C-alpha positions as CSV (number, residue, x, y, z in Angstrom):
1,M,-24.0,-6.9,33.7
2,F,-24.4,-5.1,30.4
3,D,-27.3,-7.3,29.1
4,G,-25.9,-7.4,25.6
5,L,-25.9,-3.6,25.3
6,P,-23.0,-1.7,23.5
7,V,-20.3,-0.4,25.6
8,R,-18.2,2.7,24.8
9,L,-14.8,3.2,26.4
10,S,-12.3,5.9,25.9
11,L,-8.7,4.5,26.5
12,K,-5.3,5.9,25.7
13,G,-1.8,4.6,25.7
14,L,-1.1,1.1,27.0
15,P,-4.6,0.3,28.2
16,A,-5.9,1.1,24.7
17,I,-3.3,-1.3,23.2
18,I,-4.1,-4.1,25.5
19,F,-7.9,-3.7,25.0
20,Q,-7.4,-3.7,21.2
21,H,-5.2,-6.7,21.5
22,E,-8.0,-8.6,23.4
23,I,-10.7,-7.5,20.9
24,D,-8.5,-8.7,18.1
25,H,-8.5,-12.2,19.7
26,L,-12.4,-12.1,19.7
27,D,-12.2,-11.2,16.0
28,G,-9.7,-14.0,15.1
29,V,-6.8,-11.5,14.4
30,L,-3.4,-12.6,15.5
31,F,-0.4,-10.3,16.2
32,I,1.5,-11.7,13.3
33,D,-1.5,-10.6,11.1
34,K,-0.5,-7.0,11.9
35,V,3.2,-7.3,11.2
36,V,4.1,-6.0,7.8
37,G,6.9,-5.4,5.4
38,E,10.5,-6.3,6.1
39,T,9.9,-7.3,9.6
40,R,7.5,-10.0,8.8
41,A,9.5,-11.3,5.8
42,S,12.7,-11.5,7.7
43,G,11.3,-12.9,10.9
44,T,13.3,-10.4,13.0
45,A,12.0,-9.1,16.3
46,I,10.2,-5.7,16.4
């Protein structure tokens, strides 16, 4: 479809968050990698 060419998207809100989440998977980044501070240390829900 895109033949390896770069694709540029302009997303806002929830679609942007979802798209970034999926790109993070491709880059090997997990949700827990982005949790910082007290929340991560205590293991409490966000």
